[in-house]
Predicted model as a PDB file, atoms N, CA, C, CB and O in Angstrom, pLDDT in the B-factor column:
MODEL        1                                                                  
ATOM      1  N   MET A   1     -17.672 -14.458 -17.061  1.00 49.00           N  
ATOM      2  CA  MET A   1     -17.964 -13.209 -16.387  1.00 49.00           C  
ATOM      3  C   MET A   1     -18.980 -13.480 -15.284  1.00 49.00           C  
ATOM      4  CB  MET A   1     -18.490 -12.142 -17.387  1.00 49.00           C  
ATOM      5  O   MET A   1     -19.892 -14.289 -15.454  1.00 49.00           O  
ATOM      6  N   GLY A   2     -18.818 -12.806 -14.164  1.00 54.00           N  
ATOM      7  CA  GLY A   2     -19.703 -13.006 -13.023  1.00 54.00           C  
ATOM      8  C   GLY A   2     -20.943 -12.144 -13.088  1.00 54.00           C  
ATOM      9  O   GLY A   2     -21.218 -11.486 -14.091  1.00 54.00           O  
ATOM     10  N   LEU A   3     -21.668 -12.162 -12.018  1.00 61.00           N  
ATOM     11  CA  LEU A   3     -22.864 -11.329 -11.912  1.00 61.00           C  
ATOM     12  C   LEU A   3     -22.477  -9.867 -11.776  1.00 61.00           C  
ATOM     13  CB  LEU A   3     -23.728 -11.765 -10.720  1.00 61.00           C  
ATOM     14  O   LEU A   3     -21.466  -9.540 -11.154  1.00 61.00           O  
ATOM     15  N   SER A   4     -23.269  -9.005 -12.350  1.00 64.00           N  
ATOM     16  CA  SER A   4     -23.042  -7.571 -12.190  1.00 64.00           C  
ATOM     17  C   SER A   4     -24.083  -7.015 -11.241  1.00 64.00           C  
ATOM     18  CB  SER A   4     -23.091  -6.835 -13.554  1.00 64.00           C  
ATOM     19  O   SER A   4     -25.254  -7.390 -11.308  1.00 64.00           O  
ATOM     20  N   TYR A   5     -23.673  -6.144 -10.379  1.00 64.00           N  
ATOM     21  CA  TYR A   5     -24.574  -5.549  -9.410  1.00 64.00           C  
ATOM     22  C   TYR A   5     -24.933  -4.141  -9.855  1.00 64.00           C  
ATOM     23  CB  TYR A   5     -23.943  -5.536  -8.004  1.00 64.00           C  
ATOM     24  O   TYR A   5     -25.980  -3.940 -10.471  1.00 64.00           O  
ATOM     25  N   LEU A   6     -24.117  -3.197  -9.566  1.00 73.00           N  
ATOM     26  CA  LEU A   6     -24.319  -1.813  -9.990  1.00 73.00           C  
ATOM     27  C   LEU A   6     -23.120  -1.412 -10.833  1.00 73.00           C  
ATOM     28  CB  LEU A   6     -24.500  -0.847  -8.760  1.00 73.00           C  
ATOM     29  O   LEU A   6     -21.984  -1.722 -10.474  1.00 73.00           O  
ATOM     30  N   LYS A   7     -23.346  -0.748 -11.916  1.00 80.00           N  
ATOM     31  CA  LYS A   7     -22.273  -0.366 -12.832  1.00 80.00           C  
ATOM     32  C   LYS A   7     -21.424   0.774 -12.269  1.00 80.00           C  
ATOM     33  CB  LYS A   7     -22.856   0.040 -14.180  1.00 80.00           C  
ATOM     34  O   LYS A   7     -21.942   1.772 -11.768  1.00 80.00           O  
ATOM     35  N   ASN A   8     -20.124   0.597 -12.366  1.00 77.00           N  
ATOM     36  CA  ASN A   8     -19.134   1.641 -12.043  1.00 77.00           C  
ATOM     37  C   ASN A   8     -19.220   2.202 -10.628  1.00 77.00           C  
ATOM     38  CB  ASN A   8     -19.281   2.762 -13.001  1.00 77.00           C  
ATOM     39  O   ASN A   8     -18.994   3.396 -10.433  1.00 77.00           O  
ATOM     40  N   VAL A   9     -19.543   1.371  -9.637  1.00 79.00           N  
ATOM     41  CA  VAL A   9     -19.581   1.875  -8.267  1.00 79.00           C  
ATOM     42  C   VAL A   9     -18.584   1.179  -7.333  1.00 79.00           C  
ATOM     43  CB  VAL A   9     -20.971   1.722  -7.715  1.00 79.00           C  
ATOM     44  O   VAL A   9     -18.261   1.719  -6.275  1.00 79.00           O  
ATOM     45  N   ALA A  10     -18.101   0.018  -7.696  1.00 84.00           N  
ATOM     46  CA  ALA A  10     -17.177  -0.702  -6.821  1.00 84.00           C  
ATOM     47  C   ALA A  10     -15.892   0.099  -6.649  1.00 84.00           C  
ATOM     48  CB  ALA A  10     -16.866  -2.108  -7.387  1.00 84.00           C  
ATOM     49  O   ALA A  10     -15.326   0.613  -7.614  1.00 84.00           O  
ATOM     50  N   LYS A  11     -15.450   0.191  -5.411  1.00 91.00           N  
ATOM     51  CA  LYS A  11     -14.253   0.964  -5.089  1.00 91.00           C  
ATOM     52  C   LYS A  11     -13.097   0.032  -4.763  1.00 91.00           C  
ATOM     53  CB  LYS A  11     -14.520   1.917  -3.912  1.00 91.00           C  
ATOM     54  O   LYS A  11     -12.656  -0.073  -3.619  1.00 91.00           O  
ATOM     55  N   ILE A  12     -12.627  -0.634  -5.792  1.00 93.00           N  
ATOM     56  CA  ILE A  12     -11.478  -1.528  -5.669  1.00 93.00           C  
ATOM     57  C   ILE A  12     -10.383  -1.004  -6.588  1.00 93.00           C  
ATOM     58  CB  ILE A  12     -11.858  -3.013  -6.024  1.00 93.00           C  
ATOM     59  O   ILE A  12     -10.646  -0.618  -7.727  1.00 93.00           O  
ATOM     60  N   LYS A  13      -9.153  -0.994  -6.082  1.00 95.00           N  
ATOM     61  CA  LYS A  13      -8.022  -0.507  -6.878  1.00 95.00           C  
ATOM     62  C   LYS A  13      -6.842  -1.453  -6.699  1.00 95.00           C  
ATOM     63  CB  LYS A  13      -7.630   0.946  -6.468  1.00 95.00           C  
ATOM     64  O   LYS A  13      -6.635  -2.022  -5.628  1.00 95.00           O  
ATOM     65  N   ILE A  14      -6.083  -1.604  -7.766  1.00 97.00           N  
ATOM     66  CA  ILE A  14      -4.870  -2.412  -7.719  1.00 97.00           C  
ATOM     67  C   ILE A  14      -3.699  -1.519  -8.108  1.00 97.00           C  
ATOM     68  CB  ILE A  14      -4.973  -3.660  -8.664  1.00 97.00           C  
ATOM     69  O   ILE A  14      -3.705  -0.896  -9.170  1.00 97.00           O  
ATOM     70  N   ASP A  15      -2.703  -1.465  -7.244  1.00 97.00           N  
ATOM     71  CA  ASP A  15      -1.468  -0.734  -7.542  1.00 97.00           C  
ATOM     72  C   ASP A  15      -0.536  -1.721  -8.241  1.00 97.00           C  
ATOM     73  CB  ASP A  15      -0.802  -0.127  -6.226  1.00 97.00           C  
ATOM     74  O   ASP A  15       0.110  -2.547  -7.596  1.00 97.00           O  
ATOM     75  N   GLU A  16      -0.478  -1.623  -9.547  1.00 93.00           N  
ATOM     76  CA  GLU A  16       0.292  -2.577 -10.338  1.00 93.00           C  
ATOM     77  C   GLU A  16       1.783  -2.547 -10.017  1.00 93.00           C  
ATOM     78  CB  GLU A  16       0.086  -2.304 -11.803  1.00 93.00           C  
ATOM     79  O   GLU A  16       2.476  -3.544 -10.219  1.00 93.00           O  
ATOM     80  N   LYS A  17       2.279  -1.430  -9.527  1.00 95.00           N  
ATOM     81  CA  LYS A  17       3.700  -1.325  -9.169  1.00 95.00           C  
ATOM     82  C   LYS A  17       4.020  -2.129  -7.910  1.00 95.00           C  
ATOM     83  CB  LYS A  17       4.089   0.144  -8.962  1.00 95.00           C  
ATOM     84  O   LYS A  17       5.142  -2.605  -7.738  1.00 95.00           O  
ATOM     85  N   GLU A  18       3.031  -2.274  -7.035  1.00 97.00           N  
ATOM     86  CA  GLU A  18       3.229  -3.022  -5.792  1.00 97.00           C  
ATOM     87  C   GLU A  18       2.902  -4.508  -5.932  1.00 97.00           C  
ATOM     88  CB  GLU A  18       2.379  -2.422  -4.697  1.00 97.00           C  
ATOM     89  O   GLU A  18       3.356  -5.322  -5.127  1.00 97.00           O  
ATOM     90  N   CYS A  19       2.132  -4.857  -6.931  1.00 97.00           N  
ATOM     91  CA  CYS A  19       1.700  -6.244  -7.126  1.00 97.00           C  
ATOM     92  C   CYS A  19       2.881  -7.130  -7.518  1.00 97.00           C  
ATOM     93  CB  CYS A  19       0.601  -6.321  -8.203  1.00 97.00           C  
ATOM     94  O   CYS A  19       3.682  -6.773  -8.381  1.00 97.00           O  
ATOM     95  N   VAL A  20       2.975  -8.297  -6.864  1.00 97.00           N  
ATOM     96  CA  VAL A  20       4.030  -9.260  -7.188  1.00 97.00           C  
ATOM     97  C   VAL A  20       3.494 -10.445  -7.989  1.00 97.00           C  
ATOM     98  CB  VAL A  20       4.693  -9.761  -5.911  1.00 97.00           C  
ATOM     99  O   VAL A  20       4.247 -11.357  -8.328  1.00 97.00           O  
ATOM    100  N   GLY A  21       2.198 -10.432  -8.291  1.00 96.00           N  
ATOM    101  CA  GLY A  21       1.615 -11.475  -9.133  1.00 96.00           C  
ATOM    102  C   GLY A  21       1.471 -12.833  -8.472  1.00 96.00           C  
ATOM    103  O   GLY A  21       1.472 -13.855  -9.157  1.00 96.00           O  
ATOM    104  N   CYS A  22       1.348 -12.861  -7.152  1.00 97.00           N  
ATOM    105  CA  CYS A  22       1.265 -14.143  -6.436  1.00 97.00           C  
ATOM    106  C   CYS A  22      -0.039 -14.898  -6.714  1.00 97.00           C  
ATOM    107  CB  CYS A  22       1.399 -13.905  -4.942  1.00 97.00           C  
ATOM    108  O   CYS A  22      -0.078 -16.125  -6.616  1.00 97.00           O  
ATOM    109  N   GLY A  23      -1.101 -14.170  -7.060  1.00 97.00           N  
ATOM    110  CA  GLY A  23      -2.365 -14.808  -7.410  1.00 97.00           C  
ATOM    111  C   GLY A  23      -3.301 -15.109  -6.255  1.00 97.00           C  
ATOM    112  O   GLY A  23      -4.377 -15.669  -6.465  1.00 97.00           O  
ATOM    113  N   ILE A  24      -2.918 -14.753  -5.049  1.00 98.00           N  
ATOM    114  CA  ILE A  24      -3.782 -15.022  -3.902  1.00 98.00           C  
ATOM    115  C   ILE A  24      -5.116 -14.291  -4.051  1.00 98.00           C  
ATOM    116  CB  ILE A  24      -3.087 -14.602  -2.594  1.00 98.00           C  
ATOM    117  O   ILE A  24      -6.166 -14.841  -3.719  1.00 98.00           O  
ATOM    118  N   CYS A  25      -5.078 -13.066  -4.546  1.00 98.00           N  
ATOM    119  CA  CYS A  25      -6.308 -12.290  -4.733  1.00 98.00           C  
ATOM    120  C   CYS A  25      -7.276 -13.012  -5.672  1.00 98.00           C  
ATOM    121  CB  CYS A  25      -5.981 -10.891  -5.286  1.00 98.00           C  
ATOM    122  O   CYS A  25      -8.483 -13.039  -5.430  1.00 98.00           O  
ATOM    123  N   LYS A  26      -6.749 -13.582  -6.720  1.00 97.00           N  
ATOM    124  CA  LYS A  26      -7.570 -14.322  -7.681  1.00 97.00           C  
ATOM    125  C   LYS A  26      -8.209 -15.543  -7.023  1.00 97.00           C  
ATOM    126  CB  LYS A  26      -6.724 -14.756  -8.890  1.00 97.00           C  
ATOM    127  O   LYS A  26      -9.366 -15.868  -7.290  1.00 97.00           O  
ATOM    128  N   ILE A  27      -7.458 -16.204  -6.175  1.00 98.00           N  
ATOM    129  CA  ILE A  27      -7.945 -17.409  -5.505  1.00 98.00           C  
ATOM    130  C   ILE A  27      -9.067 -17.091  -4.525  1.00 98.00           C  
ATOM    131  CB  ILE A  27      -6.803 -18.106  -4.775  1.00 98.00           C  
ATOM    132  O   ILE A  27     -10.062 -17.813  -4.475  1.00 98.00           O  
ATOM    133  N   VAL A  28      -8.922 -16.015  -3.742  1.00 98.00           N  
ATOM    134  CA  VAL A  28      -9.887 -15.730  -2.681  1.00 98.00           C  
ATOM    135  C   VAL A  28     -11.113 -14.944  -3.139  1.00 98.00           C  
ATOM    136  CB  VAL A  28      -9.210 -14.977  -1.592  1.00 98.00           C  
ATOM    137  O   VAL A  28     -12.094 -14.865  -2.399  1.00 98.00           O  
ATOM    138  N   CYS A  29     -11.086 -14.367  -4.322  1.00 96.00           N  
ATOM    139  CA  CYS A  29     -12.214 -13.560  -4.793  1.00 96.00           C  
ATOM    140  C   CYS A  29     -13.406 -14.453  -5.130  1.00 96.00           C  
ATOM    141  CB  CYS A  29     -11.807 -12.723  -6.024  1.00 96.00           C  
ATOM    142  O   CYS A  29     -13.305 -15.310  -6.008  1.00 96.00           O  
ATOM    143  N   PRO A  30     -14.540 -14.259  -4.437  1.00 94.00           N  
ATOM    144  CA  PRO A  30     -15.693 -15.127  -4.663  1.00 94.00           C  
ATOM    145  C   PRO A  30     -16.421 -14.881  -5.986  1.00 94.00           C  
ATOM    146  CB  PRO A  30     -16.656 -14.960  -3.541  1.00 94.00           C  
ATOM    147  O   PRO A  30     -17.250 -15.692  -6.400  1.00 94.00           O  
ATOM    148  N   HIS A  31     -16.115 -13.770  -6.645  1.00 93.00           N  
ATOM    149  CA  HIS A  31     -16.824 -13.444  -7.891  1.00 93.00           C  
ATOM    150  C   HIS A  31     -15.909 -13.319  -9.104  1.00 93.00           C  
ATOM    151  CB  HIS A  31     -17.583 -12.159  -7.718  1.00 93.00           C  
ATOM    152  O   HIS A  31     -16.305 -12.781 -10.137  1.00 93.00           O  
ATOM    153  N   ARG A  32     -14.682 -13.820  -8.971  1.00 93.00           N  
ATOM    154  CA  ARG A  32     -13.726 -13.844 -10.084  1.00 93.00           C  
ATOM    155  C   ARG A  32     -13.515 -12.467 -10.722  1.00 93.00           C  
ATOM    156  CB  ARG A  32     -14.198 -14.821 -11.140  1.00 93.00           C  
ATOM    157  O   ARG A  32     -13.483 -12.328 -11.945  1.00 93.00           O  
ATOM    158  N   VAL A  33     -13.376 -11.477  -9.879  1.00 94.00           N  
ATOM    159  CA  VAL A  33     -13.185 -10.101 -10.333  1.00 94.00           C  
ATOM    160  C   VAL A  33     -11.760  -9.878 -10.840  1.00 94.00           C  
ATOM    161  CB  VAL A  33     -13.499  -9.120  -9.199  1.00 94.00           C  
ATOM    162  O   VAL A  33     -11.533  -9.051 -11.723  1.00 94.00           O  
ATOM    163  N   ILE A  34     -10.808 -10.615 -10.282  1.00 97.00           N  
ATOM    164  CA  ILE A  34      -9.387 -10.383 -10.544  1.00 97.00           C  
ATOM    165  C   ILE A  34      -8.788 -11.527 -11.349  1.00 97.00           C  
ATOM    166  CB  ILE A  34      -8.619 -10.208  -9.229  1.00 97.00           C  
ATOM    167  O   ILE A  34      -9.150 -12.691 -11.175  1.00 97.00           O  
ATOM    168  N   ASP A  35      -7.869 -11.170 -12.229  1.00 97.00           N  
ATOM    169  CA  ASP A  35      -7.108 -12.166 -12.981  1.00 97.00           C  
ATOM    170  C   ASP A  35      -5.635 -11.756 -12.901  1.00 97.00           C  
ATOM    171  CB  ASP A  35      -7.605 -12.273 -14.489  1.00 97.00           C  
ATOM    172  O   ASP A  35      -5.318 -10.621 -12.547  1.00 97.00           O  
ATOM    173  N   ILE A  36      -4.759 -12.673 -13.225  1.00 97.00           N  
ATOM    174  CA  ILE A  36      -3.327 -12.384 -13.267  1.00 97.00           C  
ATOM    175  C   ILE A  36      -2.903 -12.412 -14.729  1.00 97.00           C  
ATOM    176  CB  ILE A  36      -2.496 -13.414 -12.405  1.00 97.00           C  
ATOM    177  O   ILE A  36      -3.061 -13.425 -15.411  1.00 97.00           O  
ATOM    178  N   VAL A  37      -2.365 -11.300 -15.203  1.00 97.00           N  
ATOM    179  CA  VAL A  37      -1.916 -11.188 -16.586  1.00 97.00           C  
ATOM    180  C   VAL A  37      -0.487 -10.643 -16.590  1.00 97.00           C  
ATOM    181  CB  VAL A  37      -2.874 -10.268 -17.420  1.00 97.00           C  
ATOM    182  O   VAL A  37      -0.208  -9.594 -16.009  1.00 97.00           O  
ATOM    183  N   ASP A  38       0.393 -11.357 -17.240  1.00 96.00           N  
ATOM    184  CA  ASP A  38       1.804 -10.953 -17.320  1.00 96.00           C  
ATOM    185  C   ASP A  38       2.401 -10.670 -15.942  1.00 96.00           C  
ATOM    186  CB  ASP A  38       1.944  -9.716 -18.201  1.00 96.00           C  
ATOM    187  O   ASP A  38       3.170  -9.724 -15.774  1.00 96.00           O  
ATOM    188  N   GLY A  39       2.041 -11.498 -14.959  1.00 95.00           N  
ATOM    189  CA  GLY A  39       2.609 -11.377 -13.625  1.00 95.00           C  
ATOM    190  C   GLY A  39       2.054 -10.262 -12.767  1.00 95.00           C  
ATOM    191  O   GLY A  39       2.657  -9.897 -11.758  1.00 95.00           O  
ATOM    192  N   THR A  40       0.897  -9.708 -13.158  1.00 96.00           N  
ATOM    193  CA  THR A  40       0.288  -8.619 -12.404  1.00 96.00           C  
ATOM    194  C   THR A  40      -1.219  -8.835 -12.305  1.00 96.00           C  
ATOM    195  CB  THR A  40       0.599  -7.258 -13.062  1.00 96.00           C  
ATOM    196  O   THR A  40      -1.852  -9.288 -13.259  1.00 96.00           O  
ATOM    197  N   ALA A  41      -1.786  -8.509 -11.153  1.00 98.00           N  
ATOM    198  CA  ALA A  41      -3.229  -8.600 -10.968  1.00 98.00           C  
ATOM    199  C   ALA A  41      -3.916  -7.491 -11.755  1.00 98.00           C  
ATOM    200  CB  ALA A  41      -3.598  -8.515  -9.469  1.00 98.00           C  
ATOM    201  O   ALA A  41      -3.453  -6.351 -11.784  1.00 98.00           O  
ATOM    202  N   ILE A  42      -5.027  -7.845 -12.391  1.00 97.00           N  
ATOM    203  CA  ILE A  42      -5.841  -6.866 -13.112  1.00 97.00           C  
ATOM    204  C   ILE A  42      -7.304  -7.069 -12.736  1.00 97.00           C  
ATOM    205  CB  ILE A  42      -5.643  -6.995 -14.655  1.00 97.00           C  
ATOM    206  O   ILE A  42      -7.698  -8.159 -12.322  1.00 97.00           O  
ATOM    207  N   LEU A  43      -8.095  -6.035 -12.877  1.00 95.00           N  
ATOM    208  CA  LEU A  43      -9.532  -6.140 -12.654  1.00 95.00           C  
ATOM    209  C   LEU A  43     -10.170  -6.582 -13.961  1.00 95.00           C  
ATOM    210  CB  LEU A  43     -10.141  -4.785 -12.152  1.00 95.00           C  
ATOM    211  O   LEU A  43     -10.201  -5.821 -14.929  1.00 95.00           O  
ATOM    212  N   LYS A  44     -10.680  -7.815 -13.992  1.00 94.00           N  
ATOM    213  CA  LYS A  44     -11.277  -8.286 -15.237  1.00 94.00           C  
ATOM    214  C   LYS A  44     -12.781  -8.044 -15.276  1.00 94.00           C  
ATOM    215  CB  LYS A  44     -10.990  -9.762 -15.426  1.00 94.00           C  
ATOM    216  O   LYS A  44     -13.374  -8.008 -16.354  1.00 94.00           O  
ATOM    217  N   ASP A  45     -13.408  -7.877 -14.102  1.00 91.00           N  
ATOM    218  CA  ASP A  45     -14.848  -7.614 -14.065  1.00 91.00           C  
ATOM    219  C   ASP A  45     -15.176  -6.805 -12.812  1.00 91.00           C  
ATOM    220  CB  ASP A  45     -15.663  -8.945 -14.093  1.00 91.00           C  
ATOM    221  O   ASP A  45     -15.780  -7.316 -11.870  1.00 91.00           O  
ATOM    222  N   LYS A  46     -14.770  -5.541 -12.817  1.00 90.00           N  
ATOM    223  CA  LYS A  46     -14.929  -4.670 -11.651  1.00 90.00           C  
ATOM    224  C   LYS A  46     -16.384  -4.578 -11.185  1.00 90.00           C  
ATOM    225  CB  LYS A  46     -14.407  -3.279 -11.970  1.00 90.00           C  
ATOM    226  O   LYS A  46     -16.640  -4.482  -9.985  1.00 90.00           O  
ATOM    227  N   ASP A  47     -17.335  -4.605 -12.114  1.00 89.00           N  
ATOM    228  CA  ASP A  47     -18.747  -4.485 -11.746  1.00 89.00           C  
ATOM    229  C   ASP A  47     -19.271  -5.698 -10.979  1.00 89.00           C  
ATOM    230  CB  ASP A  47     -19.578  -4.280 -12.986  1.00 89.00           C  
ATOM    231  O   ASP A  47     -20.352  -5.630 -10.393  1.00 89.00           O  
ATOM    232  N   ALA A  48     -18.534  -6.798 -10.970  1.00 90.00           N  
ATOM    233  CA  ALA A  48     -18.933  -7.981 -10.209  1.00 90.00           C  
ATOM    234  C   ALA A  48     -18.429  -7.939  -8.761  1.00 90.00           C  
ATOM    235  CB  ALA A  48     -18.414  -9.236 -10.896  1.00 90.00           C  
ATOM    236  O   ALA A  48     -18.789  -8.794  -7.952  1.00 90.00           O  
ATOM    237  N   CYS A  49     -17.603  -6.950  -8.440  1.00 90.00           N  
ATOM    238  CA  CYS A  49     -17.029  -6.829  -7.098  1.00 90.00           C  
ATOM    239  C   CYS A  49     -18.113  -6.478  -6.080  1.00 90.00           C  
ATOM    240  CB  CYS A  49     -15.915  -5.761  -7.080  1.00 90.00           C  
ATOM    241  O   CYS A  49     -18.896  -5.550  -6.281  1.00 90.00           O  
ATOM    242  N   ILE A  50     -18.145  -7.236  -4.985  1.00 88.00           N  
ATOM    243  CA  ILE A  50     -19.101  -6.968  -3.904  1.00 88.00           C  
ATOM    244  C   ILE A  50     -18.415  -6.283  -2.720  1.00 88.00           C  
ATOM    245  CB  ILE A  50     -19.768  -8.278  -3.442  1.00 88.00           C  
ATOM    246  O   ILE A  50     -19.002  -6.143  -1.647  1.00 88.00           O  
ATOM    247  N   GLU A  51     -17.176  -5.863  -2.928  1.00 92.00           N  
ATOM    248  CA  GLU A  51     -16.396  -5.142  -1.923  1.00 92.00           C  
ATOM    249  C   GLU A  51     -16.272  -5.899  -0.599  1.00 92.00           C  
ATOM    250  CB  GLU A  51     -17.020  -3.796  -1.672  1.00 92.00           C  
ATOM    251  O   GLU A  51     -16.340  -5.305   0.477  1.00 92.00           O  
ATOM    252  N   CYS A  52     -16.092  -7.202  -0.694  1.00 92.00           N  
ATOM    253  CA  CYS A  52     -15.946  -8.004   0.529  1.00 92.00           C  
ATOM    254  C   CYS A  52     -14.582  -7.794   1.182  1.00 92.00           C  
ATOM    255  CB  CYS A  52     -16.146  -9.489   0.215  1.00 92.00           C  
ATOM    256  O   CYS A  52     -14.439  -7.972   2.392  1.00 92.00           O  
ATOM    257  N   GLY A  53     -13.576  -7.415   0.381  1.00 93.00           N  
ATOM    258  CA  GLY A  53     -12.247  -7.141   0.917  1.00 93.00           C  
ATOM    259  C   GLY A  53     -11.345  -8.343   1.053  1.00 93.00           C  
ATOM    260  O   GLY A  53     -10.235  -8.215   1.571  1.00 93.00           O  
ATOM    261  N   ALA A  54     -11.783  -9.516   0.605  1.00 96.00           N  
ATOM    262  CA  ALA A  54     -10.954 -10.714   0.720  1.00 96.00           C  
ATOM    263  C   ALA A  54      -9.630 -10.546  -0.018  1.00 96.00           C  
ATOM    264  CB  ALA A  54     -11.704 -11.930   0.177  1.00 96.00           C  
ATOM    265  O   ALA A  54      -8.586 -10.981   0.467  1.00 96.00           O  
ATOM    266  N   CYS A  55      -9.673  -9.926  -1.167  1.00 97.00           N  
ATOM    267  CA  CYS A  55      -8.447  -9.725  -1.954  1.00 97.00           C  
ATOM    268  C   CYS A  55      -7.467  -8.830  -1.207  1.00 97.00           C  
ATOM    269  CB  CYS A  55      -8.777  -9.113  -3.329  1.00 97.00           C  
ATOM    270  O   CYS A  55      -6.287  -9.156  -1.087  1.00 97.00           O  
ATOM    271  N   ALA A  56      -7.955  -7.713  -0.713  1.00 96.00           N  
ATOM    272  CA  ALA A  56      -7.094  -6.763  -0.004  1.00 96.00           C  
ATOM    273  C   ALA A  56      -6.561  -7.351   1.295  1.00 96.00           C  
ATOM    274  CB  ALA A  56      -7.855  -5.475   0.286  1.00 96.00           C  
ATOM    275  O   ALA A  56      -5.401  -7.133   1.647  1.00 96.00           O  
ATOM    276  N   SER A  57      -7.392  -8.088   2.002  1.00 96.00           N  
ATOM    277  CA  SER A  57      -6.977  -8.676   3.280  1.00 96.00           C  
ATOM    278  C   SER A  57      -5.886  -9.727   3.107  1.00 96.00           C  
ATOM    279  CB  SER A  57      -8.173  -9.296   3.981  1.00 96.00           C  
ATOM    280  O   SER A  57      -5.083  -9.951   4.013  1.00 96.00           O  
ATOM    281  N   ASN A  58      -5.860 -10.366   1.951  1.00 97.00           N  
ATOM    282  CA  ASN A  58      -4.902 -11.441   1.719  1.00 97.00           C  
ATOM    283  C   ASN A  58      -3.708 -11.040   0.865  1.00 97.00           C  
ATOM    284  CB  ASN A  58      -5.593 -12.582   1.078  1.00 97.00           C  
ATOM    285  O   ASN A  58      -2.817 -11.858   0.636  1.00 97.00           O  
ATOM    286  N   CYS A  59      -3.672  -9.805   0.392  1.00 98.00           N  
ATOM    287  CA  CYS A  59      -2.565  -9.351  -0.456  1.00 98.00           C  
ATOM    288  C   CYS A  59      -1.315  -9.138   0.396  1.00 98.00           C  
ATOM    289  CB  CYS A  59      -2.943  -8.040  -1.205  1.00 98.00           C  
ATOM    290  O   CYS A  59      -1.327  -8.311   1.308  1.00 98.00           O  
ATOM    291  N   PRO A  60      -0.238  -9.870   0.115  1.00 98.00           N  
ATOM    292  CA  PRO A  60       0.959  -9.748   0.952  1.00 98.00           C  
ATOM    293  C   PRO A  60       1.689  -8.409   0.802  1.00 98.00           C  
ATOM    294  CB  PRO A  60       1.908 -10.862   0.626  1.00 98.00           C  
ATOM    295  O   PRO A  60       2.472  -8.034   1.675  1.00 98.00           O  
ATOM    296  N   THR A  61       1.441  -7.687  -0.295  1.00 97.00           N  
ATOM    297  CA  THR A  61       2.118  -6.408  -0.499  1.00 97.00           C  
ATOM    298  C   THR A  61       1.180  -5.214  -0.355  1.00 97.00           C  
ATOM    299  CB  THR A  61       2.761  -6.383  -1.863  1.00 97.00           C  
ATOM    300  O   THR A  61       1.581  -4.070  -0.570  1.00 97.00           O  
ATOM    301  N   ARG A  62      -0.053  -5.484   0.004  1.00 97.00           N  
ATOM    302  CA  ARG A  62      -1.072  -4.434   0.154  1.00 97.00           C  
ATOM    303  C   ARG A  62      -1.261  -3.625  -1.139  1.00 97.00           C  
ATOM    304  CB  ARG A  62      -0.686  -3.491   1.303  1.00 97.00           C  
ATOM    305  O   ARG A  62      -1.491  -2.416  -1.109  1.00 97.00           O  
ATOM    306  N   ALA A  63      -1.158  -4.326  -2.264  1.00 98.00           N  
ATOM    307  CA  ALA A  63      -1.314  -3.676  -3.563  1.00 98.00           C  
ATOM    308  C   ALA A  63      -2.781  -3.415  -3.908  1.00 98.00           C  
ATOM    309  CB  ALA A  63      -0.678  -4.528  -4.647  1.00 98.00           C  
ATOM    310  O   ALA A  63      -3.085  -2.664  -4.835  1.00 98.00           O  
ATOM    311  N   ILE A  64      -3.681  -4.039  -3.156  1.00 97.00           N  
ATOM    312  CA  ILE A  64      -5.114  -3.894  -3.435  1.00 97.00           C  
ATOM    313  C   ILE A  64      -5.777  -3.153  -2.296  1.00 97.00           C  
ATOM    314  CB  ILE A  64      -5.786  -5.269  -3.646  1.00 97.00           C  
ATOM    315  O   ILE A  64      -5.538  -3.435  -1.122  1.00 97.00           O  
ATOM    316  N   THR A  65      -6.624  -2.189  -2.669  1.00 96.00           N  
ATOM    317  CA  THR A  65      -7.426  -1.499  -1.678  1.00 96.00           C  
ATOM    318  C   THR A  65      -8.893  -1.607  -2.087  1.00 96.00           C  
ATOM    319  CB  THR A  65      -6.987  -0.011  -1.534  1.00 96.00           C  
ATOM    320  O   THR A  65      -9.241  -1.536  -3.266  1.00 96.00           O  
ATOM    321  N   VAL A  66      -9.731  -1.778  -1.080  1.00 94.00           N  
ATOM    322  CA  VAL A  66     -11.168  -1.864  -1.294  1.00 94.00           C  
ATOM    323  C   VAL A  66     -11.836  -0.971  -0.248  1.00 94.00           C  
ATOM    324  CB  VAL A  66     -11.682  -3.354  -1.199  1.00 94.00           C  
ATOM    325  O   VAL A  66     -11.672  -1.173   0.955  1.00 94.00           O  
ATOM    326  N   ASP A  67     -12.580   0.004  -0.721  1.00 88.00           N  
ATOM    327  CA  ASP A  67     -13.346   0.852   0.171  1.00 88.00           C  
ATOM    328  C   ASP A  67     -14.786   0.368   0.123  1.00 88.00           C  
ATOM    329  CB  ASP A  67     -13.231   2.367  -0.225  1.00 88.00           C  
ATOM    330  O   ASP A  67     -15.462   0.504  -0.897  1.00 88.00           O  
ATOM    331  N   THR A  68     -15.249  -0.195   1.224  1.00 76.00           N  
ATOM    332  CA  THR A  68     -16.606  -0.733   1.227  1.00 76.00           C  
ATOM    333  C   THR A  68     -17.617   0.374   1.065  1.00 76.00           C  
ATOM    334  CB  THR A  68     -16.879  -1.506   2.510  1.00 76.00           C  
ATOM    335  O   THR A  68     -17.424   1.490   1.548  1.00 76.00           O  
ATOM    336  N   GLY A  69     -18.678   0.061   0.393  1.00 69.00           N  
ATOM    337  CA  GLY A  69     -19.711   1.043   0.132  1.00 69.00           C  
ATOM    338  C   GLY A  69     -20.939   0.356  -0.444  1.00 69.00           C  
ATOM    339  O   GLY A  69     -21.537  -0.510   0.194  1.00 69.00           O  
ATOM    340  N   VAL A  70     -21.298   0.742  -1.630  1.00 59.00           N  
ATOM    341  CA  VAL A  70     -22.531   0.208  -2.232  1.00 59.00           C  
ATOM    342  C   VAL A  70     -22.297  -1.022  -3.087  1.00 59.00           C  
ATOM    343  CB  VAL A  70     -23.192   1.267  -3.069  1.00 59.00           C  
ATOM    344  O   VAL A  70     -23.260  -1.643  -3.535  1.00 59.00           O  
ATOM    345  N   GLY A  71     -21.040  -1.398  -3.328  1.00 51.00           N  
ATOM    346  CA  GLY A  71     -20.758  -2.561  -4.176  1.00 51.00           C  
ATOM    347  C   GLY A  71     -21.210  -3.819  -3.535  1.00 51.00           C  
ATOM    348  O   GLY A  71     -21.051  -4.896  -4.108  1.00 51.00           O  
TER     349      GLY A  71                                                      
ENDMDL                                                                          
END                                                                             
């Protein structure tokens, strides 16, 4: 588990219906927030998200959205 910043404030969402399970989000996330389970991205440690947007920027199906804010 990574570092936690502020509890329950990160604004990251994964649309599991759009996710193809490519794993790019997991690779680019600097805080290991995302994992791939059963072919779909999941948030394994949402409180560690710093809202950098690397996952969303690299998602080929735009299944991930990140609204920058206090995370």
